[in-house]
N, C-alpha and C positions, 0 to 999 in steps of 0.2 A: 063904549065900546061900540064898531061900524056893524051892520049886517053884514057882513062880509068877512068877519072876524071868527067866528068856530070853521067858517070855511076853507079858510087862510089858515088855520090850525093844520084843521083837519090834511091838507096839501100837501103840506111839513114834514106830517106825521109820514103822510106813503111814501112821499119822498126816501122817509127812515127805513121805511119797507121794505120799499126796493133796491138799499142800500144791503140790505139785509142781504135781501133772495140773491141779487144778483153776488153777496160773496161767496154764495150755494153753488153758486152756478145754473141757477134758475132764471136766465136771460129772458126768456119766454114771460111772466110774470112778475118780473123788476118791471118791463116796459106797458106793462095796461096799467101797474103802479105808479109810474110814472107820466102816461099821459092822461091820467085820472088824477094827476091831482093837479094838473094843467084846465082841464071841464072843472076843478071845483073853484079854482082861482074864477074861469070864465065866467064857471056858473055864477060867481060874489058880483059879481064887477056887470054882468049883464040883467041877473037878475034884481038884490035886492039893493044895487046902484040905485038901474035902471027899469027898474018893474017888469022885466020882461023874459018870460017862459016859455021854454024850448020841447020838441017832441023827438028832434031826433038828433042825432052828436053832426050829421052834414048843416041842420040848426044852428047850431052854436059856431060849428068852424067858417062856416059864414058869416053869423052875425057878428063874429069875431071880428074877422078879414073887413067888416064895412067901420064898425064902431070905433075899435082902433088903429091897426095898419095901417091903411086907410087914412085916417085923420092924423096920423102918429102921432095919438095920446100915450098908447105903448111904440117904444120899437117894433118898427113891421119883420124885424130876424126873429119877433117870440112867437109868428102869425103863422111862417114860416117851419119854425121849430115846436108848432103846436099838429101842423101837418105835418110832420116828419114823427112824430110822436105815433100820431095817430095809423098813420101807416104800419110801424114797427107792433104799435099794439096789436092789431087786424096781423099780422105777421105771429107774433106768438097765441094770440085767441086760438086762433084757428090754421094756418101751417100745422101739420106732424112733423115739419123739419122745418124751422122756423131756419135759423142757422142767425138768428142773433149771437150776440157776440159779446166780447163784455168791451172791448172798446166802443161799440152801439151803443151800452148802458152806461156807458163815464158820459158817452158824449151827451145823449138825454139829461142825464143827473143835471151834469152840469147848465146845461138847458135849465132846465126846469129851476134850480138852484136860482139863477139870478132871472131868471121871470117873477119867480114868485117873490124878491127882492125886489123888481121894478113896482111888482102889483102894493109891495107895502107902500111904496114913496106916491104910488099916485093916487 
């Protein structure tokens, strides 16, 4: 088992949790779980395999862009999806009326599932 395997498993669990939250109409919380599914996988890739740690979300976003998107180690669309997930998580966590929709969450979920599959293959 790689160092990142437990983080991948947790990310997959967060995706399942997001699905349940979305089915219940809690799109704000679903967005948060999906964003953290991305973060867990990135933490594994950047921290576990590369020995790097971060003190902020912006540092993780930037490092992922540098290490994976710019080098094309993983499809750059996942970096764009991460940035979108971060933005939607911010709305869901901090806006009183986020106006996130089921369509927003389904897009985030589809991207997260694709990303986890690509991360496993990586």
